Structures are given as C-alpha cells and as structure tokens.
N, C-alpha and C positions, 0 to 999 in steps of 0.2 A: 891889063889885066891883072899882074901879079899885085899892083899897089891895090886895085880892088879888092883881091881877094884877102891881102893884108887888113883893110879896112874893115870888111866884114867880119874877120875874126877878131880884130880888137873891139868892134862893136857887140859881138857875142861875149867877148869877155868882161866887157863892162856890164852888161845886162846880168850875165850871171854875180857879177860881184855886188850889183846893186839889190838883186832877190837874197843874196845872203845877208846883207846888212839890214835889209828890211824884217827877215826872219829872225835874226838876233834881238832886233828891236823889240819885235812884237814879243817874244820871250821874256825880256827885261822888262817890260811894262807890265806883264802879269804879276810880277812879283812886287810891286810898288809897295814899300811900308806903310803903315798906318800912321805913325808919327815921327816924320824923318828928323824934326828938331830936337826930339826928346832923348835923343841916344848918342852916348859919346862913343867913343873908339874902342874901348874895352868892355867886356861884360862885367856885371857884378859878381862879387865872390860868394854871397849866399843866395838862398833861394833854392830852386830845383833845376837839377841838369838831367837831361834825359838822352840814353845812348842807344841807338839803334844798331845792335850787335851783328857784324858778320852779313851785312848786305852783299849781295852779289850783283856788282854793279860793273859790267864791261861794255865797251862798245867796240864796233867794227866797221869797216867801210863797206857797206852794201851798194852796188850800184855807184853812183856819183857821191853819196853823201855819208857822213858819219851817222851811225844808229846805235842806240843802247840796245843792246840784244836783251829779247826776252822769249819765253817758251812758247808763246802763241804765234808770234809771227816768223820767228828764227829758227824753229825746231830743225827743218833741212840743213840749214846752214851749219847750227851746231852740231848737229850728228855727222856731218860730212868732216867736222873738224874734231872728232871725236870727244866731243864734250856731251853731258847730260843735260837735255833742255830744261829737267824739272828742276834745275838748280837756279836757273835765271828768271828772277821773279821780283823784277823792280817795281810791281804791283803793289807788293807786301810794304815795301819802303813807302810808297806814294801814299797807301790809305793809312799807315801808322803815323806818318808825318802831319797828314791832314787831321788825324784824330788829335795830337799834340797842339798844334797850332790853333785848332778851332777851340779847344777846349775853355771852360770859364777860368780855370786856372792860369791858363796863358793871358786872357783876355785880363786877368785881375793882375798882371804883371809879376807873377810867380816864377814863371819860366824864365830862367836865365840864359839857357842855350840848348841847342839839340845838336848832337853828334852823330854823324853817320859813319860808323867803321866798317869799311868794307872788307872782303876777303883778299884783296890785293893789298891792305895794310895802308890803304888812303884813308884819312880823316877828313870829312867834309863837316863844316860848321855851319850851321843854319840860324840866322838871328831869328829869335822868337817874333818879331816885328814884320817877318816876310809872309807876303801872301804867295802861296806856291800855286801854281796853274792846277785848275780843278781837272782839265782834260789829262788823261794819261799820256798821250802822244806830245803834248808840250812839254809835260813834267820830265819825259824821257829826252827831250831836246835841251832842256834846262840843264839836267844832269851832265849830258855830253859837253856843254860849254863849260861847266864848272871843271869836268876832269881835263878839259883842252886847254881853258884860258886860266886856270887858277882861282877864279873867282867871277861872280857876277854882280854887278852894281846895281843900287837903287837908281831910279830915274830922278830922284829929288836929292840932289846933292853930291851923289857919287860914293855912298856910304856901301860896303860890300856886305851884301845881304847872304851871300853863301860864299864860301872859299874853302879851299884846302888849306889844312893846318898841319902841323908837325905830330907825328906819330912819338910815343904811344898817347892814345887818348886821355890815359889818366894825368897826363901832365898839365891838362886843362881844368883840373878840379882844385878846390881849394884843400889845403893840408887839414887832415882831421873829419873830414866830411864822411857821411854815413853814406856807404854803397850798398844798395839792393839789387840783387839779380833777380829776375822774375822767370820761373818755367814750372810747367805742368808737372816735371818728375822731381820737384824740390821737395816733397813730403805732401802730408795732409793740408788741405785748403785752408787758408787764413783768412779772416775777414779784415782785409787791409786799414779799413776805418779803425777798428779795434787796435790794430799793430801801431796806429800812428799817435795812440794815447801816450805811447811811451817815448813820443819824439817833441823836443823842443821846437815849437814853431818858428824859431829863428836858426835852427840847425840846417846847415847845408845839406842837401840830398843829391845822391847821385840814383838815378831809376835805370836799369840796365834790362832792356828787352829783345829779345832775338828778332831779326829781321830777314830771317831765310826760311826757305819752304821745309827743311828737314833738318833734324838735329837737336840736340840739347844745348841751350846755350851756357850752361854751367861747364860743360865740357870744353867750350871753345874760347872763353876768356882768358886771354893770356896775361900774365904777370900784374893781375889786379887782385887787391887783397879785399875780399868781400866783408860786409857787416853782417848780412843776412842774405840767406836765398830762399825765395817764398813763392809759393802757388796761390794763386788769388781764384782758383776754381777747381772743382772736382773733375771739370770736364777739358779737353784742350780746346784752347781759344786761340783766334787769329791774334796777331800782334794788335792790330787795331781796336780789337774788342778788349784785349788784355789791358792796353793803355788807358781805355775809357773806364775801365773799373778801377784802376789803379789810383788815377787822377781824382777819379769820383770820390773815393776815400779821403784823399787830401782835402779836396774842396770841402767835405763835411767837416773835416777836422778843423779847417780854418774858417769856417762859416762863410763859404763862398757860395752863392746862390746861382 
C-alpha cells in the first residue's frame, strides 16, 4: 500500500511539473519575435530608447502559484498586507508597452529598446522585436517569469527577448543622448512634432514616461540628468495615450506613415 501511495504521489508531481512546463512554453510562444535572424546580441546605440518609469510590478504566492499582484484581483490580499491596492497597476505597463511595440516608429526599426524601471529598482529590457501577449493575464505570467528566471527567450534561436539588466537604467544609454521626460505637470503643453524640429534625426533619444497610477514622474527620476521635461497635452493622459502622441510626433518628423 505504501508503495502504491508513493507511486500516486510521484505521478501527481510529474503531472504538475508537466502542466507548469506547458504553461511556460505557451507564454514564451506568445512573444515570438518578428525577424529572429536580423538581430545581434547588442542593441544599437542610435535611435529611440523608451523608459517606462516607476512600474509597480510585484508578485506573491497566492494559492499554489506565483501571481503578479494587481488592484482588481488582489485588493483584499494587499490590504491584509498593509499595501495600497491603487498602486498595483501592471495594466498600465501592459498598455504602454503595446503602444510602443505596435507603433509605426517601432515597425520602421527606430525603437532600439524599451526599459521597464520598477519601484523595486529592477530594470527589465524588452527587445523591440518581442510580441507581448495581448491578454493581460498572460502578460502577468510573462512578467513573473522574467522576475523569477531573469529572462525569457525566443522560441527561434534562444535570443533573450525580455531580461533583467543592471541598474541604473541610465547606464544602458549612449553617452551624450538627449533625455526627455514627459509629465502633465511639466508646464504648458508642447507640440512635440514642433519640438522635434530642433532634434537631429541621427541623435539618440531617451523618452521617459511614468508607468504608475499616481505621482509625478519628474519627482521620481533618480540620478538622471534630463535634457528637457515636457507636457504634450493640457489634459492628463494615460501612459499609453501619451506614448502614442509622443511617438506620433517623431513619426511625422521622420516621414514615417
């Protein structure tokens, strides 16, 4: 009887391990890159770099699995642990990231990298050729995998499409690049297309947008020397909407339709 019980326990463990392996494979399949043979190991030092600043990305073990915490699904858990649920908005990061990766600017090959800078001071690099899951729950699983395993690889050749990289985030930008932070509180609204007229198209740009629910990104940037702080609307905008407006100005400047 004891042997039979051990065998049943072993079979159950193998089944759970197989389910976990299939889940991770499904997540990785969702971010297959577009052109796996055209990318090197290092990103270019020109073009546009996007930083999603102060993203609140934390996970916890709820039930039997690790879960990325969010205000909608885990408010009770967060309040029990004396955390403010309103801060836990990974959906902001998800929407902002899709705005960058889906943009004509990225499809034209002008985006050189996206960096997610978390409140825990983690820096996640997202390859501009990655395809992020459209479904929010799958995106949450992807972020947990990156934070747990340090990287997520493409199913074509094993290139790391998302990976944890060293801090500070500013160490990944070209020397002498123009760094622009965007905030509604930066002053009068600026037509970003008009602003781009003073920028050399070959000049590397770093665009910094807040990915948090509350707060001013200008107050939260640490150790970063800014070239400019701009507002692109007289109205408060979501991160995704602001990114669309910012990248749209660059697309007009570069003649990308």
